C-alpha positions as CSV (number, residue, x, y, z in Angstrom):
1,D,120.7,82.4,63.9
2,V,122.8,83.9,66.9
3,T,123.2,88.0,67.6
4,V,126.4,89.2,69.4
5,S,126.0,92.6,71.1
6,T,128.3,95.1,72.9
7,P,127.3,98.6,74.6
8,D,128.2,101.3,72.1
9,K,130.4,102.9,75.2
10,P,132.8,99.8,76.3
11,P,132.9,99.5,80.6
12,P,136.1,100.9,81.9
13,K,138.6,98.3,81.7
14,P,138.5,95.7,84.7
15,K,140.6,95.8,87.2
16,P,142.7,93.3,88.0
17,E,141.7,90.4,89.9
18,P,142.3,91.1,93.5
19,P,144.0,88.5,95.5
20,Q,142.1,85.7,97.1
21,P,141.5,86.3,100.6
22,V,143.9,84.2,103.0
23,A,141.5,82.7,105.5
24,D,139.5,81.4,102.3
25,K,141.2,80.6,99.2
26,R,138.6,77.7,97.6
27,C,136.2,79.2,94.6
28,W,132.8,78.1,93.1
29,R,132.7,79.6,90.2
30,T,130.2,77.6,88.0
31,F,127.0,75.5,89.0
32,G,128.8,72.0,90.2
33,G,131.8,73.8,91.6
34,D,134.2,72.7,88.4
35,P,134.0,72.2,84.8
36,Q,133.1,68.4,84.8
37,R,130.4,69.7,87.2
38,S,131.7,67.1,90.3
39,L,129.4,68.5,92.7
40,A,132.1,67.5,95.4
41,R,134.7,68.9,97.4
42,T,136.3,66.0,99.8
43,A,139.3,68.2,101.0
44,A,137.1,70.8,102.4
45,S,136.0,69.5,105.8
46,L,133.8,72.1,107.3
47,G,131.2,69.8,109.5
48,L,127.9,70.7,110.2
49,P,127.0,74.1,109.8
50,E,125.2,75.3,112.8
51,R,121.1,75.8,112.5
52,K,120.5,79.2,113.2
53,P,121.4,81.1,109.7
54,L,124.5,84.1,110.2
55,W,121.8,86.6,107.8
56,T,119.2,86.2,105.6
57,R,118.6,88.8,102.9
58,G,115.5,88.4,100.9
59,L,115.8,88.7,96.9
60,R,112.3,89.4,95.8
61,S,112.1,85.7,94.1
62,Y,112.7,82.2,94.6
63,I,116.2,80.9,93.9
64,E,116.0,77.6,91.6
65,Y,119.8,77.2,91.3
66,P,122.4,78.2,94.4
67,P,125.0,81.1,94.1
68,T,128.6,80.5,92.6
69,Y,131.2,82.2,95.0
70,C,135.2,83.8,94.8
71,D,137.4,86.3,96.5
72,G,134.0,86.7,99.4
73,D,131.0,87.6,97.1
74,L,128.8,85.5,96.1
75,Y,126.7,85.8,92.8
76,V,122.9,84.6,92.5
77,N,120.3,84.5,89.7
78,T,116.7,84.8,90.3
79,F,113.6,83.4,88.4
80,E,112.4,87.2,88.2
81,G,115.3,87.8,86.2
82,A,117.8,89.9,88.2
83,T,121.2,88.9,89.2
84,Y,123.0,89.9,92.4
85,S,126.5,90.5,94.0
86,I,126.1,89.7,97.4
87,V,129.2,89.7,100.0
88,A,129.5,86.0,101.8
89,E,130.1,87.3,105.2
90,T,127.5,89.9,105.9
91,G,124.6,89.6,103.0
92,K,125.2,92.8,101.6
93,V,124.4,93.6,98.3
94,N,126.8,94.8,96.2
95,W,125.3,95.5,93.0
96,R,121.9,94.1,91.1
97,R,121.4,93.7,87.2
98,R,118.3,92.8,85.3
99,V,119.2,91.0,81.9
100,G,115.8,90.3,80.9
101,G,114.3,87.1,81.3
102,T,113.9,83.9,83.9
103,L,116.6,83.0,85.2
104,P,116.9,79.2,86.3
105,S,120.4,78.9,86.6
106,S,123.6,79.4,88.0
107,P,126.2,82.3,86.6
108,A,129.7,81.3,86.2
109,I,132.7,83.1,87.4
110,D,135.9,84.0,84.7
111,G,137.9,86.4,86.0
112,P,136.7,90.1,86.1
113,R,133.3,88.7,84.3
114,V,130.4,87.1,85.4
115,I,128.6,85.3,83.1
116,V,124.3,84.8,83.0
117,A,122.3,82.7,81.0
118,S,118.6,83.9,80.9
119,Q,115.5,82.5,79.4
120,S,114.7,85.3,77.1
121,G,117.7,83.4,74.9
122,T,120.7,85.5,75.8
123,V,123.8,84.9,77.2
124,T,125.1,88.1,79.0
125,A,128.6,89.0,80.7
126,L,128.8,91.1,83.7
127,D,131.5,93.1,85.0
128,R,131.7,91.6,88.3
129,E,132.5,94.9,90.1
130,K,130.0,97.2,89.2
131,G,127.3,94.7,87.0
132,R,127.5,96.6,83.8
133,V,127.0,94.6,80.3
134,V,130.4,93.6,78.7
135,W,128.6,92.0,76.0
136,K,125.4,89.9,75.5
137,V,125.0,86.7,72.6
138,S,121.6,85.8,71.6
139,T,120.6,82.8,70.6
140,G,117.7,81.2,68.7
141,G,115.7,79.6,72.2
142,K,115.8,80.0,75.8
143,V,118.9,79.3,77.7
144,E,118.4,77.3,80.7
145,S,122.0,75.8,81.0
146,S,124.4,77.1,83.4
147,P,127.6,78.2,81.6
148,V,130.5,76.7,82.3
149,V,134.3,78.7,81.7
150,V,137.3,77.2,80.6
151,D,140.4,78.1,78.6
152,G,138.8,81.5,77.4
153,L,135.6,79.8,76.0
154,V,132.2,79.9,77.3
155,Y,129.8,77.0,77.0
156,F,126.3,76.4,77.3
157,G,122.9,74.7,75.5
158,S,120.1,76.3,74.4
159,H,116.7,74.9,74.2
160,D,117.2,75.2,70.2
161,G,118.6,72.4,70.5
162,R,122.9,73.7,69.7
163,L,125.7,73.6,72.2
164,F,127.8,76.9,71.8
165,A,131.2,77.8,72.7
166,V,131.5,81.7,72.8
167,R,134.7,83.4,73.9
168,S,134.6,85.0,77.2
169,S,136.4,88.3,76.1
170,N,133.7,89.6,73.3
171,G,130.8,86.5,73.2
172,R,132.1,85.9,69.7
173,V,130.1,82.7,68.8
174,K,133.7,80.1,68.1
175,W,131.6,76.8,67.1
176,A,127.8,76.2,67.6
177,Y,127.2,72.3,67.4
178,D,123.4,70.8,67.1
179,T,122.7,67.9,69.3
180,G,119.4,66.9,67.6
181,G,117.3,67.6,71.0
182,R,116.2,71.0,73.7
183,V,119.7,71.2,75.8
184,N,118.2,72.7,79.0
185,A,121.5,70.6,80.8
186,S,124.2,72.6,81.8
187,P,127.5,70.9,79.6
188,S,130.4,69.3,81.5
189,V,134.4,69.7,80.1
190,F,137.4,67.6,80.9
191,G,140.1,66.3,79.6
192,G,139.5,68.2,76.1
193,R,135.8,67.2,75.9
194,V,132.4,68.7,75.7
195,Y,129.8,66.3,77.4
196,A,125.8,67.4,77.6
197,G,122.4,65.5,77.3
198,N,119.2,66.4,75.5
199,Y,115.5,66.2,75.6
200,S,115.8,63.7,72.2
201,G,117.4,61.5,75.0
202,A,121.3,62.0,73.7
203,I,124.2,62.8,75.0
204,V,126.6,63.7,73.3
205,C,130.7,64.4,73.2
206,L,132.3,67.0,71.4
207,D,136.3,68.2,70.7
208,K,135.6,71.4,73.4
209,D,138.0,73.4,70.6
210,T,136.4,72.7,67.3
211,G,132.8,71.3,68.4
212,R,133.5,68.1,66.1
213,E,131.3,65.1,67.4
214,I,133.6,62.6,69.1
215,W,130.2,60.2,69.8
216,T,126.7,60.3,70.2
217,T,125.2,57.7,72.7
218,Y,121.0,57.4,72.8
219,S,119.2,56.4,75.8
220,R,115.9,54.7,75.4
221,R,113.1,54.7,78.2
222,D,111.4,51.5,76.3
223,A,110.7,49.8,73.0
224,F,109.0,53.1,71.5
225,R,110.3,56.1,73.5
226,Y,114.0,57.4,74.4
227,D,114.9,59.3,77.4
228,S,115.4,62.9,78.0
229,F,117.7,64.6,80.2
230,Y,117.2,67.6,82.2
231,A,120.2,66.9,84.4
232,S,123.7,67.4,83.8
233,A,125.9,64.7,82.8
234,S,128.4,64.8,85.2
235,T,132.3,62.9,84.7
236,D,135.4,61.5,86.4
237,G,137.4,61.5,83.5
238,Q,136.5,57.8,82.9
239,R,132.4,57.4,83.1
240,V,129.9,59.7,82.3
241,Y,126.9,60.2,84.6
242,S,123.4,61.4,83.9
243,V,119.9,60.9,85.4
244,A,116.9,60.3,82.5
245,R,113.7,61.9,83.8
246,S,112.4,58.7,83.9
247,G,114.3,58.2,86.9
248,R,116.9,55.6,84.8
249,V,120.8,56.5,85.7
250,I,123.2,56.2,83.4
251,A,127.5,55.6,83.0
252,L,128.9,56.0,79.8
253,D,132.4,55.3,79.2
254,A,134.3,58.9,78.6
255,G,136.5,57.3,76.0
256,N,133.4,55.8,73.2
257,G,130.1,56.5,75.1
258,D,129.5,53.0,75.5
259,V,126.9,51.9,78.3
260,V,129.1,50.5,81.1
261,W,126.1,50.7,83.7
262,T,122.5,51.4,84.1
263,G,120.2,52.1,87.2
264,R,117.0,53.3,88.6
265,V,115.9,56.2,91.0
266,G,112.5,55.9,92.1
267,G,109.9,58.2,90.2
268,L,111.1,61.3,88.1
269,G,114.9,62.1,88.0
270,Y,116.4,65.6,87.8
271,T,119.3,65.7,90.1
272,T,122.8,66.2,88.8
273,P,124.7,63.4,90.1
274,A,127.6,64.2,92.6
275,V,131.2,62.4,92.0
276,D,133.0,61.0,94.5
277,D,136.1,58.6,93.8
278,D,134.2,55.7,93.4
279,R,130.7,56.6,94.2
280,I,128.1,58.9,92.6
281,F,125.1,60.3,94.5
282,V,121.7,60.8,93.3
283,G,118.2,62.0,94.8
284,G,114.6,61.1,92.9
285,F,111.2,61.8,93.3
286,D,110.2,59.3,95.5
287,G,112.2,60.6,98.3
288,R,115.1,59.0,98.4
289,I,119.0,59.8,98.1
290,R,121.1,56.8,96.9
291,A,124.8,56.1,96.2
292,F,126.1,53.9,93.8
293,R,129.5,52.9,92.8
294,A,131.0,54.4,89.9
295,R,132.9,51.7,88.5
296,D,130.2,49.0,88.1
297,G,126.6,50.9,89.0
298,N,126.0,48.3,92.4
299,E,124.1,50.0,95.1
300,L,125.8,50.9,98.1
301,W,122.8,52.8,100.4
302,S,119.2,54.3,100.2
303,K,118.3,56.2,102.5
304,W,114.5,57.4,102.7
305,V,113.8,61.4,103.6
306,G,110.0,61.7,102.9
307,G,110.4,64.5,100.2
308,R,110.7,64.6,96.2
309,I,114.8,65.3,95.2
310,L,115.1,68.0,92.7
311,G,117.9,69.8,93.2
312,A,121.6,68.1,92.6
313,P,123.4,66.7,95.9
314,V,126.4,68.2,96.8
315,L,129.6,66.4,98.6
316,I,131.2,68.2,101.1
317,G,134.1,66.7,103.5
318,D,132.0,63.6,104.7
319,H,128.4,64.8,104.3
320,V,126.3,64.9,101.4
321,F,123.5,67.9,101.3
322,F,120.6,68.1,99.7
323,S,117.1,69.8,99.7
324,T,113.8,68.4,98.6
325,L,110.6,70.2,97.7
326,E,109.1,69.9,100.7
327,R,111.4,72.5,102.4
328,K,113.5,70.8,104.1
329,T,117.6,70.3,103.5
330,F,119.3,67.3,104.9
331,A,123.1,66.4,105.4
332,V,123.6,62.7,105.1
333,R,127.0,60.7,105.8
334,A,128.2,59.7,102.7
335,S,129.5,56.2,103.6
336,D,126.4,54.9,104.7
337,G,123.5,57.7,104.3
338,D,122.5,57.8,107.7
339,V,121.1,61.7,108.3
340,V,123.1,63.5,111.0
341,W,121.6,67.0,110.1
342,Q,118.8,69.4,108.8
343,L,117.4,72.4,108.6
344,P,113.4,73.5,107.9
345,M,114.1,75.6,104.9
346,G,115.2,75.3,101.4
347,R,113.9,73.7,98.1
348,Y,116.2,73.3,95.0
């Protein structure tokens, strides 16, 4: 039930990647910033942004997931189905491409390609320079999962319940694994393993090269129901962290899938945890951002900001940034949760 297609006339061979600008060697190639979806860059001491935007660019539709970035360009999906390449310095649009379907995900940057997932059931590779289609994979369900590329393989999940690994060069499927439940979450990759949660309450761990199951752990909401996971699983290599839609925070042993600890956020839980050393940061629909100690789940602090937190927090330097559905964006100190900056815009 998978179709792989390429254009009748292949695009010109991509030019070699240009060297990264000397002034900015940072790249944020996938949702979460790295394959383990850590959502953390503690060494990036950027401080706090000014409250006045450098530029603003309207993109005709709302943006549910953040852009990715490398070599001075942003790549961002809009819900109405367009992917944009934008100059980060000025906001100038390099190109715009519609791949079909709505796009509630972040594109992944892989060398000369940008990988875009769509709820039309496709994952498409675009040429980074011009936005031309390189290849397209059609699955048996919607794809809401933000792709990630490791060692030439693109990993993503589908609403048909499968996790896929396809070749980044041509879209050929290397393996597909049926998790037994709808996959909205973005898989994380670390140490030769792939981790992902699904709507049947399972977090699965697979061999990244073969798709062989290493372990599967189910999380129960109560005696009669299993949890469901929209949030992606993030990992530090020792433990795997996620938040169920019920608000249950769970940490599993990355080696064998055993439950190490559980916690809670108030209300619904949709935020992928940001992971740093011995802390994780999680938001909830109760309007609170929380820090838990990674090794044992002890709640280090909790800060109420008065808005439902749906999008994932991100840790940059000493500050945790996040937005609320009430259209405010905050930065809190990672050490104690005190609010040090806010902006009257942002949502997801």
